[in-house]
Every structure is written in structure tokens, then in C-alpha cells.
C-alpha positions, -999 to 999 in steps of 0.1 A, spaced: 0 0 0 12 35 -8 8 62 17 3 99 7 30 122 21 38 159 19 70 178 21 67 194 56 101 209 62 134 216 45 166 224 64 194 241 45 227 248 62 252 258 36 281 251 59 269 216 68 274 184 50 238 173 54 207 191 40 175 176 52 139 174 40 111 159 61 81 141 47 49 138 68 19 116 62 -11 134 48 -38 132 74 -16 114 98 13 119 123 41 98 109 71 117 94 108 110 86 137 129 73 157 123 42 193 135 37 198 154 5 225 173 -13 228 211 -13 219 215 -50 188 195 -46 178 214 -14 182 247 -32 162 235 -62 134 224 -39 135 256 -20 135 276 -52 105 258 -65 85 261 -32 92 299 -32 83 302 -69 117 318 -77 123 321 -114 158 318 -128 169 330 -163 182 297 -175 169 262 -168 187 240 -143 189 202 -145 154 196 -129 139 222 -152 155 205 -181 141 171 -171 106 186 -167 109 201 -202 120 168 -217 91 150 -201 67 175 -215 83 177 -250 80 139 -252 43 141 -245 45 130 -208 29 142 -177 45 136 -143 17 119 -123 34 111 -90 66 104 -71 68 70 -54 94 62 -28 92 24 -29 123 9 -13 149 15 14 182 -5 16 210 2 40 196 37 48 192 46 11 158 55 -2 148 45 -38 122 64 -57 105 65 -91 90 92 -113 57 79 -126 49 95 -159 19 92 -181 26 92 -218 -5 89 -239 -21 65 -214 11 45 -209 26 45 -174 64 49 -175 84 45 -143 118 62 -141 143 53 -114 152 84 -93 168 97 -62 140 109 -39 156 144 -37 157 147 -75 121 134 -78 108 159 -52 127 188 -68 111 179 -100 76 173 -87 73 201 -61 66 228 -87 38 207 -103 24 197 -69 23 161 -78 16 136 -51 44 120 -31 37 84 -22 57 62 2 53 24 5 39 14 39 70 -8 44 94 21 38 74 45 59 75 20 89 112 14 85 120 52 80 99 62 110 115 35 132 151 45 121 143 82 128 130 74 162 161 53 171 186 75 153 197 46 131 193 67 100 222 89 108 202 120 106 204 145 135 172 155 153 157 184 133 132 193 159 107 221 155 132 248 161 147 242 127 116 248 106 124 270 77 114 306 77 126 338 62 153 342 89 168 308 80 176 320 45 208 336 56 220 307 78 
């Protein structure tokens, strides 16, 4: 079973090795963090804020390619987790044919956030990620509520 999730937080610290996004269950209480790279964090933040840039970046290019080939991004699925690494797929509809494209979750979310496509996580991955986050096994520091992004965090 796939569980609808939403991007609830993004933590960007330019001087830190780890950038973190947090996904929260839609209509539920479960959530978990995913460590991502700085370029993906900036791409997600830019899309969330609706910031336009003069030239397309990689995620913009991929979105344009999908559209040029007659595809529509339908959803993002995070379907597996092995050794602390999440595995995702872009699910694209092309003239009624479903195409699944392997992706890192951070890239998929950076691509999908501007289009507001659903993010779905398998129940098994969600259970494991929540358990790992609670135990600290995922190697992600506690990002508690004091780190929720706001305008003041932009300079951090």
C-alpha cells in the first residue's frame, strides 16, 4: 500500500554536509527525514518559493524533456529503502502508458514540487524510516521544530 506524504520541512545549512527534507503523512502523524545534497535542497526551496531563474537547471531540463515527449508527471513513489538509502521512481503518463523512471527521492521531489504532484511512500518504507528516525539509526540528526524553515533561516 502506498501512503500519501507531503513535504513538511526543508533544512538548509550551507556550511553543513547534510541538508534535510522531512516528509509527513497526509492526514496522519508519521514523518521521517531524508538527507539530500545542497543543489537539490536549493532546487526544492526555489520551487517552493516560486523563484524564477533566467536559464533552466537540471530539474527544469528534465521537466521540459518529459513535456516535450508528451509525458505528464503523475506522482513520485518512494518504494524501497536499503542500508539507509531511499529509492524512488518518477511515474509519468505518456498517452495513457505509465512509465516508471528510477530516481533519487531528492531529484524526484525537486522535479515534482513545482507541479504539486503527489508523493507516495510504501507502507514498508514508511514504517522502517519512522523507526530508524526514532532510534537515530538513519544517521540523521534530530531536526526538531526549532529548525523549521522561515525567512530568517535563508541567511543561515
